N, C-alpha and C positions, 0 to 999 in steps of 0.2 A: 577230382574234387570240384573243379570249376563247373563240370557238367552237372554234378549233383546240386550245386548251389543255383545254377541256372534253371534247373527243373523246379526247384523249390520256389524260386522267385523271391523278391524282397520280403513279402509278407510271411511266406513259409519259413524263410531263413530266420527272420526276426523271432518268430514263435519258437523255432527249434533252439535258437540261442538263449532265449528267455527260459525255456523249460530246463535246459541243461544247467544254466547258471543258478537257477533257483534250487535245483536239486543239490548241487554242490555246496551252496551256502547253507542250506538246511542240514546237510550231512555234517558239515564242519561244526555247526552250532550244536548238533546232537552229540557228536563225539566230545566236544568241550563239556557239555552237560554231564555226560557219563563219567568224565574224569574229574568231576567236582571242581571245575574251573570257577573262579569267582563269578557270581551271577551278573554283575555289571559288565564283565568282559564277554559273557555269552550274549547279552543284549546288544553289546557293541558290535558283535559279529552279525547279528540280525539286522543292524542298521545298514549293512551293505545291500540288503535286499531292495529297499526303496531307491537307493542310488542306482542299482543295477537296472531296475525297471525304467527309471527316468532316462538313463543314458541310452538304453535300447530304443526307446520311443522318441526321445527328443535330443539325442546326440550330446555334443559338448555342453551346450547351454543347460540342458536338463540335468546332466550328470554333475555339472559344477554347482548348480543351485542346490540339488539334493545333497551333495557332499557337504556343502556349507551348513545346511540345516541339520544334517546328521552329526556334524562336528559339534554344533551348538547343543544338540540333544545329549551327546556324550558328556559334555561339560556339565550339563544339568544333572545327569546321572551321578557324576562324581561330586557334585556340590555338597551333599550332606557330609561326606567324609572330609572334604576340604574345610567345611565349617567347623568340624569337630577337632581336627588335628593340624589344620593349616595347609597352605598350598604347597609348601616346600617339597613334600614327599611325592606330590602328584604332577608337578610341572612337566617333568620329562615325559611321563606316561601320557598325560593329556595332549602334550604337543605332538608326540609321535603318532598317537591314535588319530587325532584331528587331522594331521597332515596326511595320514594314510587314507582316511575317508575322502578328503578333498581330492587327493591325487588319483584315487580309484575312479571317482566321478569324471575328472578331467581327462585322464588318459583313456579310460574306457569309452567315454563319449566321443573322443577324437577318433579312436579306432573304429567305433561303430559307424561314424560318418564316412570313413574311408571304405568300409565294407559296403555300406549302402550305395556309395558312388560306383564301386566296382560292379555290384549287382545290376545297377541301372545301365551301365555300359554293356554288360553281358546281354541284358534284355534288348538293348537298342541294336546291337550288332549280331544278334542271334540269327543264323541263317540255316541251321540244321534241324531237321525233323527227328525227334527222339525215337519215334515209333519205327522208322524205316532206315534211318541213316542217310536218306536223300536230302536234298534241299527242301526248305519249307515254303509256306505261302508267302512270307515276307520276301524271300529271295525271288520267287516267281514273279511277284509284282515289280520288284526292282529290275529284274532281268528283262522282262518284256518291255518295260519303259525304255531301258537302254537300247534294246534291239530296234524299237520303233524309231528312236532318235537317230541311231546309226543308219537305219534304212533311209530316213529322210535326208540325212547329210551326205551319205556315200552312195545312194541309189542301190542299196543291197536288198536282198530278199530273205525272209525267214518264215518258218512255220511253227505252229504250236499244236501239239497233240494232247488230248486229255481223255482218259478212260475213267469212268466213275462206276462204283458199285455200292449197294446199300450196306451200312455197317451191321445191320441185323443179320446179314448172311453169315457172319462170323460168330454169332451168339451161341451157336451149338458147340463151339470149341471151348475148352477150359481156358482159364485166364492165361496160364503160361503158354498153352498151345496157340492161343490167339495172338499173343505177343510175338511168339517165335514165327508164326506164319506171316505176320505183317512184316517182320524184320527180313525174312527170307524173300518175300515178294519185292521188297526194296532192293535187296542184293541182286536178284535176278534182273530187275529193270535196269539197275546201274550197270550191270555187266553186258546188257543187250543193246547198248547204244554206242554211238561214236564218241571219240574223245572230246569232240567239240560240242556235243549235245549236253544239255543239263536236265537231269531228271528231278522231279519234285513230288512231294506228297503232302496232302492236307486233308483234314477231316473236321467236320462240324459236329461230329457225334452221330449224325444221321447217315451221311454219305462219305465214302472215301473217294478222293480225287487223286489220280496219278497223272502227272503231266510231264511232257518233254518239250523243251525249247530247242529247236533245230535250226541253226544258222545256215544260210545258203541252201535252203531246201524248198523246192517248189510245190505246187498243189498236188501233182500226181504222186510225187515221192511221199508227201505227207499223208495222203489218203491210204497208200499201200502200207506205210508204217503203222498208221492208226488202226487199220483193220487187223494187222498182225499182232499188235499190242493187245487189242481187245480179245482176240482169240487166245493169246498167251495167258492173259489174266483170268479169263473164264476157265480155261483148262486147269490152271494152277489152283483156283478156288475149289473146283470140283474134286481135284486130287486130294486136297486137304480136308475134304468132308464138309465144306461150307454149304449152307442151304441157299443156293443161288440158281436161278433159271437163266438161260441164255439172254432173254430180253431184259434181265435186271442189270446187265453190264452195258453201259451206254458209252459211246465214243463220239468225240467231236474233234474237228481239226480246222485250223484257220491259217491262211497264208497272207502275210503282209508284204507289200501293199495291195496284192491282188484282190483280197476280200474287203479291204478298207479297214480303217481304224475302229469304227463302231463294232464290227464283228470281233475284233481283238478285245475290246472292252467287255463285250458280252461274255466272252470266254473267260475273262478275268474275274467276273462277278463273284463266282463261288469262292475264289481265293481271297477276294477283298473281304467277304463275310468271315472267312476263317481267320484272317489276320486280325480283324476287329475282336474276335473271340479270344485269340491267343495273346494279343497285346492291346487291350482296350485303352491303355493310357497314351498310345501313339496312333495317330491317324495314318492309315496305309497310303502309299503313293498312288494317286489316281490322276487322270488327266481330264480336264474339262472337255 
């Protein structure tokens, strides 16, 4: 459930919640109408709709204000009957209905704010790529920052390997085949690295980038691994029927501190751009 909400994001979840709520409220009002329920009570049910919209978009404050306005509107709907036969018969009904409208706005608005907060936290701490099951661009940026800091402090070494291929190479596959192929590629990469290594995937819609952060790995080991990874990715794509030429699959590797921090930053650039696309509301971690 959390994964689905995370994929939808705050905006998508809000729209889904709004659509489901409106359908349910309209369905209830429709059933009441078919059962010949008093017209005022049918309208009173429809008054929940503006409250629902207000609480979804403006939380507790919006829901409470809309609830108060709806309660006043209900009193006005009952006013002709009150004027005709007196308030005595309607006090309990008006009080319960008005209280229900206000409570719906207040409780629903509070619940919506809690949901929004939870979704924002999921967005903030999201580190998994949905397409492959590997780590995502956000994790890659955070992880390489941590490895650079650790290298400076403890005089350690680490390498980063990245293999890239054009997204259009998978366009010949059907939707489900393409998704399955990407997922399997992630699984193969995850199974082909050491326990201490971290595999990542990111795409900007034009290019797929597969990266591996390898602690305690020098330049020679990184070059050998990168070449093998490039060959493995190329062979896998060809096996799956992807339209890809050998030169389309590009590989890069960097070792820190051997190659220097600017080289690490250049290798990170694609993932910085991907992170901005995936989470435009949060600035990705970068170093000056």
